[in-house]
mmCIF file of the N, C-alpha and C atoms, coordinates in Angstrom:
data_MODEL
# 
_entry.id   MODEL 
# 
loop_
_atom_site.group_PDB 
_atom_site.id 
_atom_site.type_symbol 
_atom_site.label_atom_id 
_atom_site.label_alt_id 
_atom_site.label_comp_id 
_atom_site.label_asym_id 
_atom_site.label_entity_id 
_atom_site.label_seq_id 
_atom_site.pdbx_PDB_ins_code 
_atom_site.Cartn_x 
_atom_site.Cartn_y 
_atom_site.Cartn_z 
_atom_site.occupancy 
_atom_site.B_iso_or_equiv 
_atom_site.pdbx_formal_charge 
_atom_site.auth_seq_id 
_atom_site.auth_comp_id 
_atom_site.auth_asym_id 
_atom_site.auth_atom_id 
_atom_site.pdbx_PDB_model_num 
ATOM 1   N N  . MET A 1 1  ? 96.231 -25.178 178.107 1.00 0.00 ? 1  MET A N  1 
ATOM 2   C CA . MET A 1 1  ? 95.945 -26.194 177.116 1.00 0.00 ? 1  MET A CA 1 
ATOM 3   C C  . MET A 1 1  ? 94.645 -26.926 177.458 1.00 0.00 ? 1  MET A C  1 
ATOM 4   N N  . LYS A 1 2  ? 94.449 -27.189 178.758 1.00 0.00 ? 2  LYS A N  1 
ATOM 5   C CA . LYS A 1 2  ? 93.249 -27.895 179.177 1.00 0.00 ? 2  LYS A CA 1 
ATOM 6   C C  . LYS A 1 2  ? 91.993 -27.093 178.844 1.00 0.00 ? 2  LYS A C  1 
ATOM 7   N N  . LYS A 1 3  ? 92.031 -25.786 179.048 1.00 0.00 ? 3  LYS A N  1 
ATOM 8   C CA . LYS A 1 3  ? 90.871 -24.941 178.743 1.00 0.00 ? 3  LYS A CA 1 
ATOM 9   C C  . LYS A 1 3  ? 90.553 -24.946 177.254 1.00 0.00 ? 3  LYS A C  1 
ATOM 10  N N  . ILE A 1 4  ? 91.582 -24.959 176.433 1.00 0.00 ? 4  ILE A N  1 
ATOM 11  C CA . ILE A 1 4  ? 91.363 -24.995 174.980 1.00 0.00 ? 4  ILE A CA 1 
ATOM 12  C C  . ILE A 1 4  ? 90.677 -26.294 174.589 1.00 0.00 ? 4  ILE A C  1 
ATOM 13  N N  . LEU A 1 5  ? 91.108 -27.409 175.173 1.00 0.00 ? 5  LEU A N  1 
ATOM 14  C CA . LEU A 1 5  ? 90.473 -28.693 174.875 1.00 0.00 ? 5  LEU A CA 1 
ATOM 15  C C  . LEU A 1 5  ? 89.031 -28.737 175.371 1.00 0.00 ? 5  LEU A C  1 
ATOM 16  N N  . GLU A 1 6  ? 88.783 -28.164 176.546 1.00 0.00 ? 6  GLU A N  1 
ATOM 17  C CA . GLU A 1 6  ? 87.422 -28.123 177.065 1.00 0.00 ? 6  GLU A CA 1 
ATOM 18  C C  . GLU A 1 6  ? 86.518 -27.289 176.166 1.00 0.00 ? 6  GLU A C  1 
ATOM 19  N N  . LEU A 1 7  ? 87.005 -26.169 175.688 1.00 0.00 ? 7  LEU A N  1 
ATOM 20  C CA . LEU A 1 7  ? 86.226 -25.344 174.774 1.00 0.00 ? 7  LEU A CA 1 
ATOM 21  C C  . LEU A 1 7  ? 85.977 -26.062 173.451 1.00 0.00 ? 7  LEU A C  1 
ATOM 22  N N  . LEU A 1 8  ? 86.959 -26.779 172.983 1.00 0.00 ? 8  LEU A N  1 
ATOM 23  C CA . LEU A 1 8  ? 86.809 -27.540 171.747 1.00 0.00 ? 8  LEU A CA 1 
ATOM 24  C C  . LEU A 1 8  ? 85.737 -28.613 171.905 1.00 0.00 ? 8  LEU A C  1 
ATOM 25  N N  . VAL A 1 9  ? 85.744 -29.305 173.022 1.00 0.00 ? 9  VAL A N  1 
ATOM 26  C CA . VAL A 1 9  ? 84.732 -30.334 173.278 1.00 0.00 ? 9  VAL A CA 1 
ATOM 27  C C  . VAL A 1 9  ? 83.350 -29.702 173.398 1.00 0.00 ? 9  VAL A C  1 
ATOM 28  N N  . CYS A 1 10 ? 83.261 -28.560 174.047 1.00 0.00 ? 10 CYS A N  1 
ATOM 29  C CA . CYS A 1 10 ? 81.973 -27.868 174.172 1.00 0.00 ? 10 CYS A CA 1 
ATOM 30  C C  . CYS A 1 10 ? 81.430 -27.461 172.808 1.00 0.00 ? 10 CYS A C  1 
ATOM 31  N N  . PHE A 1 11 ? 82.286 -27.159 171.879 1.00 0.00 ? 11 PHE A N  1 
ATOM 32  C CA . PHE A 1 11 ? 81.860 -26.793 170.534 1.00 0.00 ? 11 PHE A CA 1 
ATOM 33  C C  . PHE A 1 11 ? 81.520 -28.024 169.699 1.00 0.00 ? 11 PHE A C  1 
ATOM 34  N N  . LEU A 1 12 ? 82.297 -29.080 169.860 1.00 0.00 ? 12 LEU A N  1 
ATOM 35  C CA . LEU A 1 12 ? 82.114 -30.255 169.016 1.00 0.00 ? 12 LEU A CA 1 
ATOM 36  C C  . LEU A 1 12 ? 80.906 -31.106 169.400 1.00 0.00 ? 12 LEU A C  1 
ATOM 37  N N  . HIS A 1 13 ? 80.543 -31.154 170.667 1.00 0.00 ? 13 HIS A N  1 
ATOM 38  C CA . HIS A 1 13 ? 79.420 -31.998 171.065 1.00 0.00 ? 13 HIS A CA 1 
ATOM 39  C C  . HIS A 1 13 ? 78.107 -31.578 170.402 1.00 0.00 ? 13 HIS A C  1 
ATOM 40  N N  . PRO A 1 14 ? 77.723 -30.302 170.444 1.00 0.00 ? 14 PRO A N  1 
ATOM 41  C CA . PRO A 1 14 ? 76.477 -29.937 169.758 1.00 0.00 ? 14 PRO A CA 1 
ATOM 42  C C  . PRO A 1 14 ? 76.540 -30.199 168.259 1.00 0.00 ? 14 PRO A C  1 
ATOM 43  N N  . LEU A 1 15 ? 77.680 -29.982 167.664 1.00 0.00 ? 15 LEU A N  1 
ATOM 44  C CA . LEU A 1 15 ? 77.837 -30.264 166.239 1.00 0.00 ? 15 LEU A CA 1 
ATOM 45  C C  . LEU A 1 15 ? 77.692 -31.759 165.966 1.00 0.00 ? 15 LEU A C  1 
ATOM 46  N N  . ALA A 1 16 ? 78.288 -32.581 166.827 1.00 0.00 ? 16 ALA A N  1 
ATOM 47  C CA . ALA A 1 16 ? 78.176 -34.032 166.671 1.00 0.00 ? 16 ALA A CA 1 
ATOM 48  C C  . ALA A 1 16 ? 76.736 -34.497 166.839 1.00 0.00 ? 16 ALA A C  1 
ATOM 49  N N  . VAL A 1 17 ? 75.998 -33.909 167.766 1.00 0.00 ? 17 VAL A N  1 
ATOM 50  C CA . VAL A 1 17 ? 74.595 -34.284 167.981 1.00 0.00 ? 17 VAL A CA 1 
ATOM 51  C C  . VAL A 1 17 ? 73.766 -33.932 166.752 1.00 0.00 ? 17 VAL A C  1 
ATOM 52  N N  . ILE A 1 18 ? 73.960 -32.751 166.221 1.00 0.00 ? 18 ILE A N  1 
ATOM 53  C CA . ILE A 1 18 ? 73.201 -32.338 165.034 1.00 0.00 ? 18 ILE A CA 1 
ATOM 54  C C  . ILE A 1 18 ? 73.516 -33.244 163.851 1.00 0.00 ? 18 ILE A C  1 
ATOM 55  N N  . LEU A 1 19 ? 74.782 -33.539 163.635 1.00 0.00 ? 19 LEU A N  1 
ATOM 56  C CA . LEU A 1 19 ? 75.156 -34.432 162.535 1.00 0.00 ? 19 LEU A CA 1 
ATOM 57  C C  . LEU A 1 19 ? 74.597 -35.836 162.743 1.00 0.00 ? 19 LEU A C  1 
ATOM 58  N N  . MET A 1 20 ? 74.559 -36.296 163.988 1.00 0.00 ? 20 MET A N  1 
ATOM 59  C CA . MET A 1 20 ? 73.993 -37.611 164.273 1.00 0.00 ? 20 MET A CA 1 
ATOM 60  C C  . MET A 1 20 ? 72.499 -37.616 163.977 1.00 0.00 ? 20 MET A C  1 
ATOM 61  N N  . TRP A 1 21 ? 71.780 -36.553 164.343 1.00 0.00 ? 21 TRP A N  1 
ATOM 62  C CA . TRP A 1 21 ? 70.345 -36.482 164.069 1.00 0.00 ? 21 TRP A CA 1 
ATOM 63  C C  . TRP A 1 21 ? 70.068 -36.460 162.574 1.00 0.00 ? 21 TRP A C  1 
ATOM 64  N N  . VAL A 1 22 ? 70.887 -35.744 161.815 1.00 0.00 ? 22 VAL A N  1 
ATOM 65  C CA . VAL A 1 22 ? 70.730 -35.715 160.359 1.00 0.00 ? 22 VAL A CA 1 
ATOM 66  C C  . VAL A 1 22 ? 70.947 -37.122 159.790 1.00 0.00 ? 22 VAL A C  1 
ATOM 67  N N  . ASN A 1 23 ? 71.968 -37.796 160.280 1.00 0.00 ? 23 ASN A N  1 
ATOM 68  C CA . ASN A 1 23 ? 72.243 -39.156 159.826 1.00 0.00 ? 23 ASN A CA 1 
ATOM 69  C C  . ASN A 1 23 ? 71.101 -40.098 160.191 1.00 0.00 ? 23 ASN A C  1 
ATOM 70  N N  . LEU A 1 24 ? 70.580 -39.966 161.399 1.00 0.00 ? 24 LEU A N  1 
ATOM 71  C CA . LEU A 1 24 ? 69.466 -40.823 161.822 1.00 0.00 ? 24 LEU A CA 1 
ATOM 72  C C  . LEU A 1 24 ? 68.226 -40.595 160.958 1.00 0.00 ? 24 LEU A C  1 
ATOM 73  N N  . ALA A 1 25 ? 67.957 -39.360 160.617 1.00 0.00 ? 25 ALA A N  1 
ATOM 74  C CA . ALA A 1 25 ? 66.783 -39.052 159.796 1.00 0.00 ? 25 ALA A CA 1 
ATOM 75  C C  . ALA A 1 25 ? 66.880 -39.682 158.415 1.00 0.00 ? 25 ALA A C  1 
ATOM 76  N N  . ALA A 1 26 ? 68.082 -39.823 157.908 1.00 0.00 ? 26 ALA A N  1 
ATOM 77  C CA . ALA A 1 26 ? 68.275 -40.342 156.555 1.00 0.00 ? 26 ALA A CA 1 
ATOM 78  C C  . ALA A 1 26 ? 68.379 -41.869 156.501 1.00 0.00 ? 26 ALA A C  1 
ATOM 79  N N  . ARG A 1 27 ? 68.595 -42.519 157.635 1.00 0.00 ? 27 ARG A N  1 
ATOM 80  C CA . ARG A 1 27 ? 68.807 -43.973 157.638 1.00 0.00 ? 27 ARG A CA 1 
ATOM 81  C C  . ARG A 1 27 ? 67.499 -44.716 157.474 1.00 0.00 ? 27 ARG A C  1 
ATOM 82  N N  . ARG A 1 28 ? 67.504 -45.713 156.599 1.00 0.00 ? 28 ARG A N  1 
ATOM 83  C CA . ARG A 1 28 ? 66.316 -46.521 156.348 1.00 0.00 ? 28 ARG A CA 1 
ATOM 84  C C  . ARG A 1 28 ? 66.405 -47.880 157.042 1.00 0.00 ? 28 ARG A C  1 
ATOM 85  N N  . ASP A 1 29 ? 67.597 -48.245 157.523 1.00 0.00 ? 29 ASP A N  1 
ATOM 86  C CA . ASP A 1 29 ? 67.783 -49.571 158.109 1.00 0.00 ? 29 ASP A CA 1 
ATOM 87  C C  . ASP A 1 29 ? 67.454 -49.630 159.595 1.00 0.00 ? 29 ASP A C  1 
ATOM 88  N N  . LEU A 1 30 ? 67.143 -48.493 160.211 1.00 0.00 ? 30 LEU A N  1 
ATOM 89  C CA . LEU A 1 30 ? 66.794 -48.461 161.623 1.00 0.00 ? 30 LEU A CA 1 
ATOM 90  C C  . LEU A 1 30 ? 65.295 -48.222 161.786 1.00 0.00 ? 30 LEU A C  1 
ATOM 91  N N  . THR A 1 31 ? 64.710 -48.849 162.806 1.00 0.00 ? 31 THR A N  1 
ATOM 92  C CA . THR A 1 31 ? 63.293 -48.623 163.075 1.00 0.00 ? 31 THR A CA 1 
ATOM 93  C C  . THR A 1 31 ? 63.112 -47.270 163.748 1.00 0.00 ? 31 THR A C  1 
ATOM 94  N N  . GLY A 1 32 ? 61.891 -46.813 163.803 1.00 0.00 ? 32 GLY A N  1 
ATOM 95  C CA . GLY A 1 32 ? 61.600 -45.518 164.414 1.00 0.00 ? 32 GLY A CA 1 
ATOM 96  C C  . GLY A 1 32 ? 61.980 -45.462 165.878 1.00 0.00 ? 32 GLY A C  1 
ATOM 97  N N  . SER A 1 33 ? 61.707 -46.550 166.609 1.00 0.00 ? 33 SER A N  1 
ATOM 98  C CA . SER A 1 33 ? 62.039 -46.547 168.039 1.00 0.00 ? 33 SER A CA 1 
ATOM 99  C C  . SER A 1 33 ? 63.553 -46.526 168.256 1.00 0.00 ? 33 SER A C  1 
ATOM 100 N N  . THR A 1 34 ? 64.296 -47.220 167.410 1.00 0.00 ? 34 THR A N  1 
ATOM 101 C CA . THR A 1 34 ? 65.757 -47.199 167.525 1.00 0.00 ? 34 THR A CA 1 
ATOM 102 C C  . THR A 1 34 ? 66.298 -45.803 167.248 1.00 0.00 ? 34 THR A C  1 
ATOM 103 N N  . LYS A 1 35 ? 65.722 -45.126 166.273 1.00 0.00 ? 35 LYS A N  1 
ATOM 104 C CA . LYS A 1 35 ? 66.143 -43.758 165.968 1.00 0.00 ? 35 LYS A CA 1 
ATOM 105 C C  . LYS A 1 35 ? 65.876 -42.826 167.145 1.00 0.00 ? 35 LYS A C  1 
ATOM 106 N N  . VAL A 1 36 ? 64.710 -42.992 167.779 1.00 0.00 ? 36 VAL A N  1 
ATOM 107 C CA . VAL A 1 36 ? 64.369 -42.147 168.924 1.00 0.00 ? 36 VAL A CA 1 
ATOM 108 C C  . VAL A 1 36 ? 65.322 -42.396 170.084 1.00 0.00 ? 36 VAL A C  1 
ATOM 109 N N  . VAL A 1 37 ? 65.638 -43.666 170.340 1.00 0.00 ? 37 VAL A N  1 
ATOM 110 C CA . VAL A 1 37 ? 66.567 -43.987 171.432 1.00 0.00 ? 37 VAL A CA 1 
ATOM 111 C C  . VAL A 1 37 ? 67.930 -43.368 171.162 1.00 0.00 ? 37 VAL A C  1 
ATOM 112 N N  . TRP A 1 38 ? 68.454 -43.518 169.949 1.00 0.00 ? 38 TRP A N  1 
ATOM 113 C CA . TRP A 1 38 ? 69.750 -42.918 169.607 1.00 0.00 ? 38 TRP A CA 1 
ATOM 114 C C  . TRP A 1 38 ? 69.686 -41.396 169.721 1.00 0.00 ? 38 TRP A C  1 
ATOM 115 N N  . ALA A 1 39 ? 68.575 -40.799 169.283 1.00 0.00 ? 39 ALA A N  1 
ATOM 116 C CA . ALA A 1 39 ? 68.451 -39.337 169.325 1.00 0.00 ? 39 ALA A CA 1 
ATOM 117 C C  . ALA A 1 39 ? 68.451 -38.826 170.766 1.00 0.00 ? 39 ALA A C  1 
ATOM 118 N N  . ILE A 1 40 ? 67.770 -39.532 171.663 1.00 0.00 ? 40 ILE A N  1 
ATOM 119 C CA . ILE A 1 40 ? 67.732 -39.111 173.070 1.00 0.00 ? 40 ILE A CA 1 
ATOM 120 C C  . ILE A 1 40 ? 69.082 -39.329 173.736 1.00 0.00 ? 40 ILE A C  1 
ATOM 121 N N  . PHE A 1 41 ? 69.652 -40.519 173.550 1.00 0.00 ? 41 PHE A N  1 
ATOM 122 C CA . PHE A 1 41 ? 70.948 -40.793 174.162 1.00 0.00 ? 41 PHE A CA 1 
ATOM 123 C C  . PHE A 1 41 ? 72.055 -39.934 173.555 1.00 0.00 ? 41 PHE A C  1 
ATOM 124 N N  . GLY A 1 42 ? 71.822 -39.397 172.371 1.00 0.00 ? 42 GLY A N  1 
ATOM 125 C CA . GLY A 1 42 ? 72.808 -38.527 171.733 1.00 0.00 ? 42 GLY A CA 1 
ATOM 126 C C  . GLY A 1 42 ? 73.054 -37.235 172.483 1.00 0.00 ? 42 GLY A C  1 
ATOM 127 N N  . LEU A 1 43 ? 72.150 -36.894 173.377 1.00 0.00 ? 43 LEU A N  1 
ATOM 128 C CA . LEU A 1 43 ? 72.329 -35.678 174.167 1.00 0.00 ? 43 LEU A CA 1 
ATOM 129 C C  . LEU A 1 43 ? 73.365 -35.856 175.273 1.00 0.00 ? 43 LEU A C  1 
ATOM 130 N N  . ILE A 1 44 ? 73.687 -37.107 175.602 1.00 0.00 ? 44 ILE A N  1 
ATOM 131 C CA . ILE A 1 44 ? 74.740 -37.391 176.581 1.00 0.00 ? 44 ILE A CA 1 
ATOM 132 C C  . ILE A 1 44 ? 76.082 -37.198 175.866 1.00 0.00 ? 44 ILE A C  1 
ATOM 133 N N  . PRO A 1 45 ? 77.002 -36.462 176.423 1.00 0.00 ? 45 PRO A N  1 
ATOM 134 C CA . PRO A 1 45 ? 78.210 -36.062 175.688 1.00 0.00 ? 45 PRO A CA 1 
ATOM 135 C C  . PRO A 1 45 ? 79.014 -37.160 175.001 1.00 0.00 ? 45 PRO A C  1 
ATOM 136 N N  . LEU A 1 46 ? 79.130 -38.345 175.535 1.00 0.00 ? 46 LEU A N  1 
ATOM 137 C CA . LEU A 1 46 ? 79.963 -39.361 174.890 1.00 0.00 ? 46 LEU A CA 1 
ATOM 138 C C  . LEU A 1 46 ? 79.218 -40.194 173.845 1.00 0.00 ? 46 LEU A C  1 
ATOM 139 N N  . VAL A 1 47 ? 77.909 -40.167 173.865 1.00 0.00 ? 47 VAL A N  1 
ATOM 140 C CA . VAL A 1 47 ? 77.145 -41.048 172.985 1.00 0.00 ? 47 VAL A CA 1 
ATOM 141 C C  . VAL A 1 47 ? 77.320 -40.729 171.498 1.00 0.00 ? 47 VAL A C  1 
ATOM 142 N N  . PRO A 1 48 ? 77.331 -39.468 171.052 1.00 0.00 ? 48 PRO A N  1 
ATOM 143 C CA . PRO A 1 48 ? 77.537 -39.239 169.622 1.00 0.00 ? 48 PRO A CA 1 
ATOM 144 C C  . PRO A 1 48 ? 78.844 -39.838 169.107 1.00 0.00 ? 48 PRO A C  1 
ATOM 145 N N  . PHE A 1 49 ? 79.875 -39.795 169.924 1.00 0.00 ? 49 PHE A N  1 
ATOM 146 C CA . PHE A 1 49 ? 81.145 -40.369 169.512 1.00 0.00 ? 49 PHE A CA 1 
ATOM 147 C C  . PHE A 1 49 ? 81.068 -41.890 169.510 1.00 0.00 ? 49 PHE A C  1 
ATOM 148 N N  . LEU A 1 50 ? 80.338 -42.460 170.467 1.00 0.00 ? 50 LEU A N  1 
ATOM 149 C CA . LEU A 1 50 ? 80.104 -43.903 170.488 1.00 0.00 ? 50 LEU A CA 1 
ATOM 150 C C  . LEU A 1 50 ? 79.312 -44.317 169.249 1.00 0.00 ? 50 LEU A C  1 
ATOM 151 N N  . TYR A 1 51 ? 78.310 -43.521 168.884 1.00 0.00 ? 51 TYR A N  1 
ATOM 152 C CA . TYR A 1 51 ? 77.498 -43.790 167.696 1.00 0.00 ? 51 TYR A CA 1 
ATOM 153 C C  . TYR A 1 51 ? 78.369 -43.857 166.445 1.00 0.00 ? 51 TYR A C  1 
ATOM 154 N N  . VAL A 1 52 ? 79.286 -42.927 166.329 1.00 0.00 ? 52 VAL A N  1 
ATOM 155 C CA . VAL A 1 52 ? 80.187 -42.919 165.181 1.00 0.00 ? 52 VAL A CA 1 
ATOM 156 C C  . VAL A 1 52 ? 81.115 -44.127 165.207 1.00 0.00 ? 52 VAL A C  1 
ATOM 157 N N  . LEU A 1 53 ? 81.620 -44.452 166.377 1.00 0.00 ? 53 LEU A N  1 
ATOM 158 C CA . LEU A 1 53 ? 82.561 -45.555 166.483 1.00 0.00 ? 53 LEU A CA 1 
ATOM 159 C C  . LEU A 1 53 ? 81.929 -46.910 166.180 1.00 0.00 ? 53 LEU A C  1 
ATOM 160 N N  . VAL A 1 54 ? 80.689 -47.124 166.569 1.00 0.00 ? 54 VAL A N  1 
ATOM 161 C CA . VAL A 1 54 ? 80.038 -48.412 166.317 1.00 0.00 ? 54 VAL A CA 1 
ATOM 162 C C  . VAL A 1 54 ? 79.214 -48.396 165.044 1.00 0.00 ? 54 VAL A C  1 
ATOM 163 N N  . GLY A 1 55 ? 79.179 -47.291 164.345 1.00 0.00 ? 55 GLY A N  1 
ATOM 164 C CA . GLY A 1 55 ? 78.461 -47.213 163.077 1.00 0.00 ? 55 GLY A CA 1 
ATOM 165 C C  . GLY A 1 55 ? 76.955 -47.271 163.244 1.00 0.00 ? 55 GLY A C  1 
ATOM 166 N N  . GLY A 1 56 ? 76.438 -46.913 164.406 1.00 0.00 ? 56 GLY A N  1 
ATOM 167 C CA . GLY A 1 56 ? 75.008 -46.902 164.644 1.00 0.00 ? 56 GLY A CA 1 
ATOM 168 C C  . GLY A 1 56 ? 74.420 -48.279 164.811 1.00 0.00 ? 56 GLY A C  1 
ATOM 169 N N  . GLU A 1 57 ? 75.233 -49.292 165.024 1.00 0.00 ? 57 GLU A N  1 
ATOM 170 C CA . GLU A 1 57 ? 74.751 -50.659 165.101 1.00 0.00 ? 57 GLU A CA 1 
ATOM 171 C C  . GLU A 1 57 ? 75.006 -51.255 166.476 1.00 0.00 ? 57 GLU A C  1 
ATOM 172 N N  . LEU A 1 58 ? 74.680 -50.519 167.507 1.00 0.00 ? 58 LEU A N  1 
ATOM 173 C CA . LEU A 1 58 ? 74.912 -50.996 168.861 1.00 0.00 ? 58 LEU A CA 1 
ATOM 174 C C  . LEU A 1 58 ? 73.933 -52.103 169.228 1.00 0.00 ? 58 LEU A C  1 
ATOM 175 N N  . TRP A 1 59 ? 72.699 -52.035 168.729 1.00 0.00 ? 59 TRP A N  1 
ATOM 176 C CA . TRP A 1 59 ? 71.707 -53.078 169.026 1.00 0.00 ? 59 TRP A CA 1 
ATOM 177 C C  . TRP A 1 59 ? 71.472 -53.925 167.820 1.00 0.00 ? 59 TRP A C  1 
# 
């Protein structure tokens, strides 16, 4: 069961990063530097999920 969950997370993280980047590109309420910071930190596995949970309004 643990291996199945690990494989699921390995599949979902890249998908979450891509979806986050698409969302960042479309947002008009964030500055360019904020978008870049979110895009870079999005490569860390937990950050895309944090981004979704806080609605992109961490700062």
